Backbone atoms as SQL, in Angstrom:
CREATE TABLE atoms (id INTEGER PRIMARY KEY, chain TEXT, resi INTEGER, resn TEXT, atom TEXT, x REAL, y REAL, z REAL);
INSERT INTO atoms VALUES
  (1, 'A', 1, 'MET', 'N', 104.097, 71.737, 112.283),
  (2, 'A', 1, 'MET', 'CA', 105.092, 72.269, 113.380),
  (3, 'A', 1, 'MET', 'C', 105.440, 70.977, 113.921),
  (4, 'A', 2, 'LYS', 'N', 106.850, 70.849, 114.106),
  (5, 'A', 2, 'LYS', 'CA', 107.357, 70.147, 115.037),
  (6, 'A', 2, 'LYS', 'C', 107.243, 69.684, 116.155),
  (7, 'A', 3, 'LYS', 'N', 107.171, 68.547, 116.624),
  (8, 'A', 3, 'LYS', 'CA', 106.886, 68.186, 117.976),
  (9, 'A', 3, 'LYS', 'C', 107.998, 68.998, 119.132),
  (10, 'A', 4, 'GLU', 'N', 107.913, 69.020, 120.281),
  (11, 'A', 4, 'GLU', 'CA', 108.522, 69.419, 121.573),
  (12, 'A', 4, 'GLU', 'C', 110.136, 70.565, 120.771),
  (13, 'A', 5, 'ILE', 'N', 109.748, 71.496, 120.352),
  (14, 'A', 5, 'ILE', 'CA', 110.623, 72.406, 119.586),
  (15, 'A', 5, 'ILE', 'C', 110.209, 73.602, 119.897),
  (16, 'A', 6, 'HIS', 'N', 109.367, 73.863, 120.644),
  (17, 'A', 6, 'HIS', 'CA', 109.052, 75.388, 120.632),
  (18, 'A', 6, 'HIS', 'C', 108.565, 75.277, 122.694),
  (19, 'A', 7, 'PRO', 'N', 109.267, 76.308, 123.418),
  (20, 'A', 7, 'PRO', 'CA', 108.758, 76.701, 124.796),
  (21, 'A', 7, 'PRO', 'C', 107.250, 76.292, 124.877),
  (22, 'A', 8, 'GLN', 'N', 106.557, 76.525, 126.194),
  (23, 'A', 8, 'GLN', 'CA', 105.585, 75.733, 126.534),
  (24, 'A', 8, 'GLN', 'C', 105.194, 76.815, 126.565),
  (25, 'A', 9, 'ASN', 'N', 105.168, 77.896, 126.951),
  (26, 'A', 9, 'ASN', 'CA', 104.261, 79.318, 126.459),
  (27, 'A', 9, 'ASN', 'C', 104.494, 80.006, 125.536),
  (28, 'A', 10, 'TYR', 'N', 104.280, 79.027, 124.194),
  (29, 'A', 10, 'TYR', 'CA', 104.248, 79.419, 122.789),
  (30, 'A', 10, 'TYR', 'C', 102.622, 79.485, 122.321),
  (31, 'A', 11, 'ARG', 'N', 102.299, 80.632, 121.998),
  (32, 'A', 11, 'ARG', 'CA', 100.641, 80.317, 122.219),
  (33, 'A', 11, 'ARG', 'C', 100.499, 82.178, 121.229),
  (34, 'A', 12, 'PRO', 'N', 99.364, 82.280, 120.783),
  (35, 'A', 12, 'PRO', 'CA', 98.970, 83.468, 119.937),
  (36, 'A', 12, 'PRO', 'C', 98.698, 84.458, 120.812),
  (37, 'A', 13, 'VAL', 'N', 99.355, 85.504, 120.864),
  (38, 'A', 13, 'VAL', 'CA', 99.469, 86.975, 121.050),
  (39, 'A', 13, 'VAL', 'C', 99.222, 87.934, 120.133),
  (40, 'A', 14, 'ILE', 'N', 98.273, 89.085, 120.779),
  (41, 'A', 14, 'ILE', 'CA', 97.836, 89.939, 120.076),
  (42, 'A', 14, 'ILE', 'C', 99.174, 91.114, 120.247),
  (43, 'A', 15, 'PHE', 'N', 99.582, 91.455, 119.302),
  (44, 'A', 15, 'PHE', 'CA', 100.491, 92.755, 119.223),
  (45, 'A', 15, 'PHE', 'C', 99.703, 94.080, 118.336),
  (46, 'A', 16, 'ALA', 'N', 99.573, 94.960, 119.989),
  (47, 'A', 16, 'ALA', 'CA', 98.809, 96.524, 119.206),
  (48, 'A', 16, 'ALA', 'C', 99.883, 97.500, 119.041),
  (49, 'A', 17, 'ASP', 'N', 99.532, 98.233, 117.642),
  (50, 'A', 17, 'ASP', 'CA', 100.701, 98.927, 116.947),
  (51, 'A', 17, 'ASP', 'C', 99.805, 100.777, 118.104),
  (52, 'A', 18, 'ASN', 'N', 100.532, 100.904, 119.416),
  (53, 'A', 18, 'ASN', 'CA', 99.881, 102.643, 119.385),
  (54, 'A', 18, 'ASN', 'C', 100.068, 103.846, 118.772),
  (55, 'A', 19, 'SER', 'N', 101.153, 103.418, 117.713),
  (56, 'A', 19, 'SER', 'CA', 100.994, 104.602, 116.601),
  (57, 'A', 19, 'SER', 'C', 99.576, 104.743, 115.749),
  (58, 'A', 20, 'SER', 'N', 99.520, 103.712, 115.489),
  (59, 'A', 20, 'SER', 'CA', 98.562, 103.387, 114.045),
  (60, 'A', 20, 'SER', 'C', 97.233, 102.603, 114.676),
  (61, 'A', 21, 'GLY', 'N', 96.963, 102.082, 115.417),
  (62, 'A', 21, 'GLY', 'CA', 96.046, 101.642, 116.015),
  (63, 'A', 21, 'GLY', 'C', 95.732, 100.217, 115.478),
  (64, 'A', 22, 'ALA', 'N', 96.742, 99.883, 114.859),
  (65, 'A', 22, 'ALA', 'CA', 96.820, 98.022, 114.524),
  (66, 'A', 22, 'ALA', 'C', 96.775, 97.167, 115.177),
  (67, 'A', 23, 'LYS', 'N', 96.538, 96.059, 114.933),
  (68, 'A', 23, 'LYS', 'CA', 96.557, 94.755, 115.702),
  (69, 'A', 23, 'LYS', 'C', 97.242, 93.471, 114.950),
  (70, 'A', 24, 'PHE', 'N', 97.881, 92.761, 115.761),
  (71, 'A', 24, 'PHE', 'CA', 98.319, 91.269, 114.798),
  (72, 'A', 24, 'PHE', 'C', 98.226, 90.429, 115.922),
  (73, 'A', 25, 'LEU', 'N', 97.531, 88.886, 115.499),
  (74, 'A', 25, 'LEU', 'CA', 97.619, 87.759, 116.138),
  (75, 'A', 25, 'LEU', 'C', 98.530, 87.299, 115.513),
  (76, 'A', 26, 'ILE', 'N', 99.896, 87.323, 116.490),
  (77, 'A', 26, 'ILE', 'CA', 100.931, 86.283, 116.607),
  (78, 'A', 26, 'ILE', 'C', 101.541, 85.544, 117.150),
  (79, 'A', 27, 'PRO', 'N', 101.817, 84.359, 116.760),
  (80, 'A', 27, 'PRO', 'CA', 102.341, 83.059, 117.625),
  (81, 'A', 27, 'PRO', 'C', 103.356, 83.892, 118.231),
  (82, 'A', 28, 'SER', 'N', 103.694, 83.876, 119.998),
  (83, 'A', 28, 'SER', 'CA', 105.121, 84.323, 120.770),
  (84, 'A', 28, 'SER', 'C', 104.970, 83.576, 121.876),
  (85, 'A', 29, 'THR', 'N', 106.514, 83.825, 122.442),
  (86, 'A', 29, 'THR', 'CA', 106.647, 83.554, 124.001),
  (87, 'A', 29, 'THR', 'C', 106.469, 84.312, 124.891),
  (88, 'A', 30, 'ILE', 'N', 106.366, 85.946, 124.050),
  (89, 'A', 30, 'ILE', 'CA', 106.608, 87.377, 125.367),
  (90, 'A', 30, 'ILE', 'C', 105.232, 86.825, 126.156),
  (91, 'A', 31, 'GLU', 'N', 106.484, 87.685, 127.615),
  (92, 'A', 31, 'GLU', 'CA', 105.261, 87.509, 128.655),
  (93, 'A', 31, 'GLU', 'C', 104.543, 89.078, 128.526),
  (94, 'A', 32, 'THR', 'N', 102.815, 88.639, 128.961),
  (95, 'A', 32, 'THR', 'CA', 102.137, 89.578, 129.133),
  (96, 'A', 32, 'THR', 'C', 101.399, 89.893, 130.611),
  (97, 'A', 33, 'LYS', 'N', 100.770, 91.258, 130.771),
  (98, 'A', 33, 'LYS', 'CA', 99.845, 91.349, 131.508),
  (99, 'A', 33, 'LYS', 'C', 98.547, 91.326, 131.698),
  (100, 'A', 34, 'GLU', 'N', 98.555, 91.919, 130.411),
  (101, 'A', 34, 'GLU', 'CA', 97.024, 92.327, 129.615),
  (102, 'A', 34, 'GLU', 'C', 96.272, 90.978, 128.960),
  (103, 'A', 35, 'THR', 'N', 95.167, 90.945, 129.065),
  (104, 'A', 35, 'THR', 'CA', 94.530, 90.345, 127.635),
  (105, 'A', 35, 'THR', 'C', 93.451, 91.115, 127.164),
  (106, 'A', 36, 'GLU', 'N', 93.021, 90.582, 126.157),
  (107, 'A', 36, 'GLU', 'CA', 92.229, 91.640, 124.976),
  (108, 'A', 36, 'GLU', 'C', 91.179, 90.682, 124.325),
  (109, 'A', 37, 'LYS', 'N', 89.684, 90.848, 123.650),
  (110, 'A', 37, 'LYS', 'CA', 89.233, 89.866, 123.134),
  (111, 'A', 37, 'LYS', 'C', 89.937, 90.169, 121.389),
  (112, 'A', 38, 'TRP', 'N', 90.001, 89.017, 121.031),
  (113, 'A', 38, 'TRP', 'CA', 89.964, 89.118, 119.208),
  (114, 'A', 38, 'TRP', 'C', 88.669, 89.150, 118.609),
  (115, 'A', 39, 'SER', 'N', 88.955, 89.426, 117.011),
  (116, 'A', 39, 'SER', 'CA', 87.716, 89.313, 116.570),
  (117, 'A', 39, 'SER', 'C', 86.968, 88.129, 116.629),
  (118, 'A', 40, 'ASP', 'N', 87.612, 86.489, 117.049),
  (119, 'A', 40, 'ASP', 'CA', 86.900, 85.377, 116.827),
  (120, 'A', 40, 'ASP', 'C', 86.269, 85.068, 118.027),
  (121, 'A', 41, 'GLY', 'N', 86.477, 86.388, 119.145),
  (122, 'A', 41, 'GLY', 'CA', 85.596, 85.885, 120.523),
  (123, 'A', 41, 'GLY', 'C', 86.347, 85.924, 121.356),
  (124, 'A', 42, 'LYS', 'N', 87.345, 85.289, 121.341),
  (125, 'A', 42, 'LYS', 'CA', 88.665, 84.215, 122.278),
  (126, 'A', 42, 'LYS', 'C', 89.161, 85.200, 123.025),
  (127, 'A', 43, 'GLU', 'N', 89.552, 85.387, 124.249),
  (128, 'A', 43, 'GLU', 'CA', 90.785, 86.286, 124.599),
  (129, 'A', 43, 'GLU', 'C', 91.880, 85.995, 124.671),
  (130, 'A', 44, 'TYR', 'N', 93.184, 86.856, 124.344),
  (131, 'A', 44, 'TYR', 'CA', 94.248, 86.028, 124.003),
  (132, 'A', 44, 'TYR', 'C', 95.232, 87.530, 124.499),
  (133, 'A', 45, 'PRO', 'N', 96.375, 87.424, 125.042),
  (134, 'A', 45, 'PRO', 'CA', 97.486, 88.286, 126.053),
  (135, 'A', 45, 'PRO', 'C', 97.575, 89.184, 125.003),
  (136, 'A', 46, 'VAL', 'N', 97.818, 90.300, 125.056),
  (137, 'A', 46, 'VAL', 'CA', 98.109, 91.381, 124.652),
  (138, 'A', 46, 'VAL', 'C', 99.441, 92.302, 124.749),
  (139, 'A', 47, 'HIS', 'N', 100.265, 93.042, 123.994),
  (140, 'A', 47, 'HIS', 'CA', 101.461, 93.305, 124.081),
  (141, 'A', 47, 'HIS', 'C', 101.447, 94.441, 123.025),
  (142, 'A', 48, 'HIS', 'N', 101.453, 95.780, 123.700),
  (143, 'A', 48, 'HIS', 'CA', 101.775, 97.222, 122.894),
  (144, 'A', 48, 'HIS', 'C', 103.215, 97.528, 122.279),
  (145, 'A', 49, 'VAL', 'N', 103.617, 97.755, 120.833),
  (146, 'A', 49, 'VAL', 'CA', 104.666, 97.999, 120.953),
  (147, 'A', 49, 'VAL', 'C', 104.473, 99.249, 120.049),
  (148, 'A', 50, 'GLU', 'N', 105.490, 100.387, 119.759),
  (149, 'A', 50, 'GLU', 'CA', 105.764, 101.691, 119.411),
  (150, 'A', 50, 'GLU', 'C', 105.180, 101.836, 117.650),
  (151, 'A', 51, 'ILE', 'N', 106.227, 100.424, 117.244),
  (152, 'A', 51, 'ILE', 'CA', 105.869, 101.230, 116.118),
  (153, 'A', 51, 'ILE', 'C', 105.810, 99.548, 115.022),
  (154, 'A', 52, 'SER', 'N', 105.116, 99.431, 113.968),
  (155, 'A', 52, 'SER', 'CA', 105.018, 98.201, 113.207),
  (156, 'A', 52, 'SER', 'C', 104.795, 98.202, 111.846),
  (157, 'A', 53, 'SER', 'N', 104.503, 97.418, 111.290),
  (158, 'A', 53, 'SER', 'CA', 104.531, 97.663, 109.575),
  (159, 'A', 53, 'SER', 'C', 103.817, 98.237, 109.404),
  (160, 'A', 54, 'ALA', 'N', 102.626, 98.674, 110.017),
  (161, 'A', 54, 'ALA', 'CA', 101.273, 99.320, 109.936),
  (162, 'A', 54, 'ALA', 'C', 101.791, 100.317, 110.275),
  (163, 'A', 55, 'SER', 'N', 102.908, 101.143, 110.623),
  (164, 'A', 55, 'SER', 'CA', 103.130, 102.620, 110.921),
  (165, 'A', 55, 'SER', 'C', 104.588, 102.818, 110.666),
  (166, 'A', 56, 'HIS', 'N', 105.417, 101.701, 110.334),
  (167, 'A', 56, 'HIS', 'CA', 106.971, 102.291, 109.964),
  (168, 'A', 56, 'HIS', 'C', 106.894, 103.051, 108.558),
  (169, 'A', 57, 'PRO', 'N', 107.754, 103.923, 108.844),
  (170, 'A', 57, 'PRO', 'CA', 107.475, 104.285, 106.939),
  (171, 'A', 57, 'PRO', 'C', 107.907, 103.867, 106.364),
  (172, 'A', 58, 'PHE', 'N', 108.848, 102.516, 106.011),
  (173, 'A', 58, 'PHE', 'CA', 109.493, 101.704, 105.369),
  (174, 'A', 58, 'PHE', 'C', 108.177, 101.329, 104.502),
  (175, 'A', 59, 'TYR', 'N', 107.001, 100.934, 105.178),
  (176, 'A', 59, 'TYR', 'CA', 106.270, 100.019, 104.845),
  (177, 'A', 59, 'TYR', 'C', 105.118, 100.934, 104.268),
  (178, 'A', 60, 'THR', 'N', 105.041, 101.964, 105.092),
  (179, 'A', 60, 'THR', 'CA', 103.781, 102.708, 104.477),
  (180, 'A', 60, 'THR', 'C', 103.811, 103.946, 103.246),
  (181, 'A', 61, 'ASN', 'N', 105.148, 104.032, 103.136),
  (182, 'A', 61, 'ASN', 'CA', 105.430, 105.279, 102.506),
  (183, 'A', 61, 'ASN', 'C', 105.319, 106.456, 102.731),
  (184, 'A', 62, 'GLN', 'N', 105.322, 106.885, 103.769),
  (185, 'A', 62, 'GLN', 'CA', 104.803, 108.336, 104.311),
  (186, 'A', 62, 'GLN', 'C', 105.488, 108.672, 105.361),
  (187, 'A', 63, 'GLU', 'N', 106.323, 109.813, 105.429),
  (188, 'A', 63, 'GLU', 'CA', 106.760, 110.303, 106.772),
  (189, 'A', 63, 'GLU', 'C', 106.220, 110.429, 107.454),
  (190, 'A', 64, 'LYS', 'N', 106.551, 110.214, 108.838),
  (191, 'A', 64, 'LYS', 'CA', 105.986, 110.144, 109.898),
  (192, 'A', 64, 'LYS', 'C', 107.026, 110.450, 111.420),
  (193, 'A', 65, 'THR', 'N', 106.652, 111.510, 111.950),
  (194, 'A', 65, 'THR', 'CA', 107.332, 111.790, 113.199),
  (195, 'A', 65, 'THR', 'C', 106.638, 111.161, 114.512),
  (196, 'A', 66, 'ILE', 'N', 107.173, 109.993, 114.974),
  (197, 'A', 66, 'ILE', 'CA', 106.876, 109.319, 116.027),
  (198, 'A', 66, 'ILE', 'C', 107.735, 109.418, 117.127),
  (199, 'A', 67, 'ASP', 'N', 107.404, 110.631, 118.033),
  (200, 'A', 67, 'ASP', 'CA', 108.100, 110.812, 119.194),
  (201, 'A', 67, 'ASP', 'C', 107.491, 110.576, 120.622),
  (202, 'A', 68, 'THR', 'N', 108.038, 109.343, 121.376),
  (203, 'A', 68, 'THR', 'CA', 107.824, 109.341, 122.867),
  (204, 'A', 68, 'THR', 'C', 108.213, 109.724, 123.713),
  (205, 'A', 69, 'ALA', 'N', 109.449, 110.112, 123.578),
  (206, 'A', 69, 'ALA', 'CA', 110.128, 110.696, 124.976),
  (207, 'A', 69, 'ALA', 'C', 110.409, 112.232, 124.854),
  (208, 'A', 70, 'GLY', 'N', 109.893, 112.809, 123.744),
  (209, 'A', 70, 'GLY', 'CA', 109.981, 114.481, 123.578),
  (210, 'A', 70, 'GLY', 'C', 111.300, 114.995, 122.962),
  (211, 'A', 71, 'ARG', 'N', 111.876, 113.855, 122.072),
  (212, 'A', 71, 'ARG', 'CA', 113.254, 114.546, 122.046),
  (213, 'A', 71, 'ARG', 'C', 113.018, 115.265, 120.221),
  (214, 'A', 72, 'VAL', 'N', 111.968, 115.128, 119.738),
  (215, 'A', 72, 'VAL', 'CA', 111.645, 116.127, 118.618),
  (216, 'A', 72, 'VAL', 'C', 111.735, 117.891, 119.026),
  (217, 'A', 73, 'GLU', 'N', 110.959, 117.669, 120.101),
  (218, 'A', 73, 'GLU', 'CA', 110.747, 119.102, 120.819),
  (219, 'A', 73, 'GLU', 'C', 112.127, 119.761, 121.166),
  (220, 'A', 74, 'LYS', 'N', 112.629, 118.599, 121.974),
  (221, 'A', 74, 'LYS', 'CA', 114.012, 119.117, 122.644),
  (222, 'A', 74, 'LYS', 'C', 115.146, 119.702, 121.440),
  (223, 'A', 75, 'PHE', 'N', 115.021, 119.130, 120.103),
  (224, 'A', 75, 'PHE', 'CA', 115.637, 118.866, 118.975),
  (225, 'A', 75, 'PHE', 'C', 115.216, 120.392, 118.159),
  (226, 'A', 76, 'LYS', 'N', 113.618, 120.713, 117.961),
  (227, 'A', 76, 'LYS', 'CA', 113.090, 122.399, 117.672),
  (228, 'A', 76, 'LYS', 'C', 113.908, 122.934, 118.458),
  (229, 'A', 77, 'THR', 'N', 113.664, 122.908, 120.009),
  (230, 'A', 77, 'THR', 'CA', 114.159, 124.087, 120.736),
  (231, 'A', 77, 'THR', 'C', 115.367, 124.319, 120.745),
  (232, 'A', 78, 'ARG', 'N', 116.213, 123.648, 120.574),
  (233, 'A', 78, 'ARG', 'CA', 117.971, 123.784, 120.276),
  (234, 'A', 78, 'ARG', 'C', 118.352, 124.470, 118.968),
  (235, 'A', 79, 'GLN', 'N', 117.405, 123.770, 118.027),
  (236, 'A', 79, 'GLN', 'CA', 117.344, 124.622, 116.221),
  (237, 'A', 79, 'GLN', 'C', 116.957, 125.982, 116.296),
  (238, 'A', 80, 'ALA', 'N', 115.530, 126.371, 117.449),
  (239, 'A', 80, 'ALA', 'CA', 115.297, 127.840, 117.399),
  (240, 'A', 80, 'ALA', 'C', 116.557, 129.042, 118.084),
  (241, 'A', 81, 'LYS', 'N', 117.592, 128.030, 119.080),
  (242, 'A', 81, 'LYS', 'CA', 118.204, 128.618, 119.601),
  (243, 'A', 81, 'LYS', 'C', 119.103, 129.392, 118.919),
  (244, 'A', 82, 'ALA', 'N', 119.676, 128.273, 118.253),
  (245, 'A', 82, 'ALA', 'CA', 120.882, 128.422, 117.148),
  (246, 'A', 82, 'ALA', 'C', 120.811, 129.373, 116.342),
  (247, 'A', 83, 'ARG', 'N', 119.262, 129.180, 115.790),
  (248, 'A', 83, 'ARG', 'CA', 119.279, 130.410, 114.770),
  (249, 'A', 83, 'ARG', 'C', 119.278, 132.142, 115.180),
  (250, 'A', 84, 'THR', 'N', 118.388, 132.025, 116.453),
  (251, 'A', 84, 'THR', 'CA', 118.534, 133.239, 117.259),
  (252, 'A', 84, 'THR', 'C', 120.006, 134.195, 117.652),
  (253, 'A', 85, 'LYS', 'N', 120.939, 132.798, 117.839),
  (254, 'A', 85, 'LYS', 'CA', 122.502, 133.244, 118.054),
  (255, 'A', 85, 'LYS', 'C', 122.715, 134.098, 116.886),
  (256, 'A', 86, 'LYS', 'N', 122.678, 133.543, 115.316),
  (257, 'A', 86, 'LYS', 'CA', 123.290, 133.905, 114.725),
  (258, 'A', 86, 'LYS', 'C', 123.136, 135.112, 114.022);
């Protein structure tokens, strides 16, 4: 790695996938408030993500519905109302 091209806070960060439980240790400059122990026994900052390569349908070849804002339920409710009107 070239010297003095990265910001000062460039360090290993744990990215934790909320939907699959997978965790990745990747160098990053993202600001975090939480820390967690990694398998090497060291403590690293952790950042939670909604989706990663461990849970994205493109990489897993599985269709999965991940809904964190209730959008799927709202859509299903609208569809049910539309069917009853017909």
